[in-house]
C-alpha positions in Angstrom: 87.6 -110.1 -94.7 87.7 -111.8 -91.3 85.3 -110.5 -88.7 87.0 -107.8 -86.5 88.5 -109.2 -83.3 88.1 -107.6 -79.9 91.6 -108.4 -78.8 92.9 -109.5 -75.2 96.1 -108.2 -73.9 98.8 -109.7 -71.7 102.0 -108.8 -70.1 104.6 -110.2 -67.5 104.9 -108.8 -64.1 108.7 -108.6 -65.0 107.8 -105.8 -67.6 107.2 -103.3 -64.4 111.0 -103.5 -63.5 113.7 -101.6 -61.8 115.5 -100.6 -64.7 118.6 -102.5 -64.0 121.3 -103.8 -66.7 124.4 -105.5 -66.7 126.2 -102.4 -66.5 124.7 -100.2 -63.9 122.6 -100.3 -60.8 118.6 -100.3 -60.6 117.3 -96.6 -61.2 113.6 -97.3 -60.1 112.2 -98.5 -56.7 111.1 -102.1 -56.5 107.4 -102.7 -57.0 106.2 -106.1 -55.5 105.0 -108.6 -58.2 101.8 -109.4 -56.1 101.0 -105.6 -56.1 101.0 -105.5 -59.8 98.1 -107.6 -60.4 95.8 -104.6 -59.1 97.3 -102.7 -62.1 96.4 -104.9 -65.1 92.6 -104.3 -65.4 92.8 -100.7 -65.1 95.5 -100.4 -67.7 93.6 -102.6 -70.4 95.1 -106.0 -69.7 93.5 -109.3 -68.5 96.2 -112.1 -69.2 99.2 -112.5 -67.0 102.4 -114.1 -68.2 104.5 -116.0 -65.6 107.6 -117.7 -65.0 107.3 -120.5 -62.6 109.2 -118.6 -59.8 107.0 -115.3 -60.5 104.4 -117.6 -59.3 106.5 -119.3 -56.5 109.5 -117.4 -55.5 112.3 -119.4 -54.2 110.8 -122.6 -55.8 113.8 -124.7 -55.3 114.0 -124.3 -51.8 110.6 -125.1 -51.2 108.5 -128.6 -50.2 105.8 -129.6 -52.5 103.4 -128.7 -50.2 104.5 -125.2 -49.7 104.6 -125.0 -53.6 101.0 -126.0 -53.7 100.0 -123.8 -51.2 101.7 -120.7 -52.8 100.1 -121.5 -56.1 96.7 -121.6 -54.6 97.4 -118.1 -53.0 98.4 -116.6 -56.5 95.3 -118.2 -58.2 93.0 -116.6 -55.7 94.6 -113.1 -56.2 94.4 -113.8 -60.1 90.7 -114.8 -59.5 89.9 -111.8 -57.2 91.3 -109.3 -59.8 89.5 -111.0 -62.7 92.8 -111.8 -64.5 93.8 -115.0 -66.4 97.0 -116.8 -66.3 98.1 -116.9 -70.0 101.1 -119.2 -69.6 104.0 -120.5 -67.3 107.6 -120.8 -68.3 110.3 -123.0 -66.2 113.0 -120.2 -65.6 116.1 -122.4 -66.1 118.4 -119.9 -66.9 119.5 -118.5 -63.6 120.6 -121.7 -61.9 124.3 -122.6 -61.4 123.2 -126.0 -62.8 121.9 -124.5 -66.2 124.9 -122.3 -67.1 125.6 -124.8 -70.1 122.0 -125.4 -70.8 119.5 -127.4 -68.8 118.1 -129.8 -71.5 121.1 -129.9 -73.6 123.7 -129.6 -70.9 126.6 -132.2 -71.1 126.0 -133.2 -67.5 123.4 -135.9 -66.7 122.5 -134.3 -63.4 122.0 -130.8 -64.9 119.8 -132.2 -67.3 117.9 -134.2 -64.5 117.5 -130.8 -62.6 116.1 -129.2 -65.5 113.6 -132.0 -66.0 112.6 -132.0 -62.4 112.0 -128.1 -62.5 110.1 -128.5 -65.9 107.7 -130.9 -63.9 107.1 -128.5 -61.1 106.4 -125.8 -63.7 103.8 -128.1 -65.3 102.3 -128.7 -61.9 102.2 -125.0 -60.8 100.8 -124.2 -64.3 97.8 -126.5 -63.7 97.3 -125.4 -60.2 96.6 -122.0 -61.7 94.2 -123.8 -64.2 96.5 -122.7 -67.0 97.3 -125.1 -69.8 100.3 -123.5 -71.6 103.9 -124.1 -70.8 106.2 -121.7 -72.6 109.7 -122.8 -73.5 112.3 -120.3 -74.0 115.6 -122.1 -74.7 117.6 -119.4 -73.0 120.8 -121.3 -72.5 120.1 -124.2 -74.9 123.0 -123.5 -77.4 126.6 -122.8 -77.5 129.3 -120.3 -77.5 131.5 -122.4 -79.7 130.2 -125.1 -82.1 132.5 -127.8 -80.6 131.2 -127.6 -77.2 128.1 -129.7 -77.8 127.0 -132.4 -80.3 124.4 -130.3 -81.7 122.4 -133.2 -83.4 122.1 -135.0 -80.0 121.3 -131.5 -78.4 118.3 -131.4 -80.7 117.3 -135.0 -80.0 117.3 -134.2 -76.1 115.0 -131.1 -76.8 112.5 -133.3 -79.0 112.9 -135.9 -75.8 111.8 -133.3 -73.2 109.1 -131.9 -75.6 107.8 -135.6 -75.5 108.3 -136.2 -71.9 106.1 -133.0 -71.3 103.4 -134.2 -73.5 103.3 -137.5 -71.7 103.6 -136.1 -68.3 100.3 -134.2 -68.5 97.9 -134.8 -71.4 96.2 -131.5 -71.1 99.1 -128.9 -71.6 100.0 -127.2 -74.7 103.6 -126.2 -75.2 104.7 -122.9 -76.8 108.2 -122.6 -78.0 109.5 -118.9 -77.9 112.5 -118.9 -80.4 115.3 -116.7 -80.3 118.8 -116.5 -82.1 121.3 -115.6 -79.4 121.6 -114.0 -75.9 122.6 -115.4 -73.4 124.2 -117.9 -75.7 126.1 -117.0 -78.6 124.4 -119.4 -81.0 120.9 -120.6 -79.7 119.2 -123.9 -80.6 115.7 -123.4 -82.3 116.6 -119.7 -83.3 113.5 -119.0 -85.6 110.0 -120.2 -86.1 111.2 -122.8 -88.8 113.0 -125.2 -86.5 110.1 -124.7 -83.8 107.6 -126.0 -86.3 110.0 -128.8 -87.2 110.1 -130.0 -83.4 106.2 -129.5 -83.3 105.7 -131.8 -86.2 108.4 -134.2 -85.0 106.9 -134.7 -81.4 104.4 -137.3 -80.6 101.6 -134.8 -80.6 102.1 -131.9 -82.9 98.7 -130.5 -82.1 99.7 -129.6 -78.7 103.3 -128.0 -79.6 103.2 -124.4 -81.1 105.0 -121.4 -81.4 105.1 -117.9 -79.6 106.9 -115.3 -81.8 108.7 -112.3 -80.4 109.0 -109.2 -82.7 112.6 -108.4 -81.4 113.6 -111.9 -81.4 112.7 -112.2 -85.1 114.5 -109.0 -86.0 117.6 -110.3 -83.9 117.7 -112.9 -86.5 117.7 -110.6 -89.5 113.9 -111.6 -90.3 110.7 -109.9 -90.6 108.4 -110.5 -87.6 105.6 -110.7 -89.9 106.8 -113.3 -92.2 107.6 -115.3 -89.0 104.2 -114.9 -87.8 102.6 -115.7 -91.1 104.7 -119.0 -91.7 103.4 -119.9 -88.0 99.8 -119.0 -88.9 99.9 -121.0 -92.1 100.7 -124.2 -90.2 97.9 -123.1 -87.6 100.8 -123.1 -84.8 100.8 -119.5 -83.6 99.8 -119.8 -80.1 100.8 -116.4 -78.9 103.0 -113.3 -79.8 105.2 -111.0 -78.0 104.8 -107.6 -79.5 107.8 -105.1 -79.1 110.4 -103.3 -81.2 114.1 -103.6 -81.7 116.7 -100.9 -83.2 118.9 -102.9 -85.3 120.9 -106.1 -84.6 122.0 -105.5 -81.1 120.9 -106.9 -77.8 117.2 -107.7 -76.9 115.9 -104.3 -76.4 112.1 -104.8 -75.7 111.2 -101.2 -77.0 107.7 -100.1 -77.2 105.7 -101.6 -80.0 106.1 -99.6 -83.2 108.4 -97.3 -81.6 111.4 -97.9 -84.0 109.8 -99.3 -87.2 106.1 -98.6 -87.4 105.7 -99.9 -90.9 107.0 -103.2 -89.5 104.3 -103.1 -86.6 101.5 -102.4 -89.3 102.6 -105.5 -91.3 102.6 -107.6 -88.1 99.0 -106.3 -87.3 98.1 -106.9 -91.3 99.3 -110.6 -91.0 97.5 -111.2 -87.7 94.2 -109.3 -88.5 94.0 -111.2 -92.1 94.4 -114.3 -90.5 91.7 -114.0 -87.9 94.3 -114.3 -85.0 92.6 -113.9 -81.7 89.4 -115.3 -82.7 90.2 -118.3 -80.5 91.0 -116.3 -77.5 94.6 -115.9 -78.2 96.4 -112.8 -76.4 98.2 -110.1 -77.7 101.1 -110.5 -75.4 103.6 -107.4 -74.6 107.1 -107.9 -73.7 108.2 -104.4 -73.6 110.5 -102.4 -71.1 110.4 -99.0 -69.9 113.6 -96.9 -70.8 116.2 -97.4 -68.3 116.4 -93.8 -67.3 112.7 -93.5 -66.9 112.0 -92.2 -63.4 109.0 -93.1 -61.3 107.5 -96.3 -59.6 105.7 -98.1 -60.7 106.3 -97.2 -64.5 103.5 -98.5 -66.7 103.5 -96.1 -69.7 105.5 -98.4 -71.9 102.7 -100.9 -71.5 99.7 -98.7 -72.2 101.5 -96.7 -74.9 102.3 -99.9 -76.7 98.7 -101.0 -76.3 97.5 -97.8 -77.8 99.8 -98.0 -80.7 98.6 -101.5 -81.4 95.0 -100.5 -81.4 95.6 -97.4 -83.4 97.4 -99.5 -86.1 94.5 -102.1 -86.0 92.3 -99.0 -86.9 94.6 -98.1 -89.8 94.5 -101.6 -91.1 90.7 -102.0 -91.0 90.4 -98.4 -92.6 92.7 -99.6 -95.5 91.4 -99.8 -99.0 92.0 -103.5 -99.3 90.4 -103.7 -102.8 93.1 -101.0 -104.0 95.9 -103.0 -102.6 94.7 -106.0 -104.5 94.5 -103.9 -107.7 98.2 -102.9 -107.2 99.3 -106.5 -106.6 97.6 -107.6 -109.6 99.0 -104.9 -111.7 102.5 -105.6 -110.1 102.8 -101.9 -109.5 104.7 -102.2 -106.2 106.1 -98.6 -106.2 102.4 -97.4 -106.1 101.6 -100.0 -103.7 104.3 -98.8 -101.3 103.5 -95.2 -101.6 99.8 -96.0 -101.0 100.7 -98.0 -97.7 102.9 -94.9 -96.6 100.5 -92.4 -97.4 97.7 -94.3 -95.6 100.1 -94.5 -92.6 101.0 -90.7 -92.5 97.2 -90.0 -92.7 97.0 -88.7 -96.1 
C-alpha cells in the first residue's frame, strides 16, 4: 500500500457562478472574482485554477505594463490569503478570432492571435510564480470533417506545444482533453492522443494531461481508466473531479452525485498510484445547480470535497487482501457484491 496522502484541493473562480445557461438568464447575483479568494481557505481549498483573463480582465485591451501590474496585484492577493495558483489557461474560445479554432484555424491571422495570447498567458503565469499552463482545445476541432485538414491541424497543435516549450524552459503544459462541445468533433478528445502529443513533443517530460471526469464520460469512457492510463505513463498532472449524467452536454455535477461507484473507482486508481504524493492537487470543476438560490453558493464545492474524502476513507478501509483473493479466483460476481456491500456500509 502507498502511504496515505493528505490531499490538497483546488477550484476555479468560475465554479462560483451566476447560474446562467444558453437558454435563460442568470439566476444568482454576481460575486466578484477577487472577493472569492477569501472563501478558499475556510472552505478547505488552497489551490486556485485560473484562466488568463481571470487574472487580468480585459487582457486584450491592456498594455504589457498594465498586464504586469494587474498580475502583481493578484499575486499579492493570493499571498495574503495563503493560496497557490495551480495553473493558468489561455481562454481562446470567446474571441471572434477563435470561432474556428485558434491554433488550428484556417486563418493565419487567427493563429497568430492565438499564439500571441498564449505567450501572454505564459507571462501571466510566471508573474504569479506558476509553472503550469493548461491547454483546453475548446474550438480546436470541426463541425464537419471537410472543414479542416486534420493531419495539418494536429501538426499545428504539436508546433504550438513545441513553441511554448521553447518560449519558457520552466513551464509544464497540461493538456485537458474533451471529445466535443463547443465543437462537434474535437481534436485531442481523450487522454490517448494527449499522451501521444506529449511523446511527440520536443520535451515530453514537460507535457502531461489533466483529466476531467465528465469529459471522459462524454467520450463513453470510464474516468478511472483514463486516469490509470495517464498514471502508467507518469503523465497525470492534475484532475478535475465532477460527475456526468449520461452522454449529454458537459454538466459539471457534484463529484459522485450521479455514479458513486465510478467516483470510488477514480479514487481507487488515484490512491493506489500514490497520486498527490508530489503535491498534485485534487481539482474540482463543479457547478451549482442552476436553480439554486443564494450568493455566493459554495455548497457544491464543499459537498464534492466531503464526498471525495469519505470515499478515500472507504478505499483505505477496504480489505484489499480480500479483493486480491477474488481476483485470483476469478470470482468477479463475489468481488462486485463485496465492493457494493462495502460502499453501502455493510
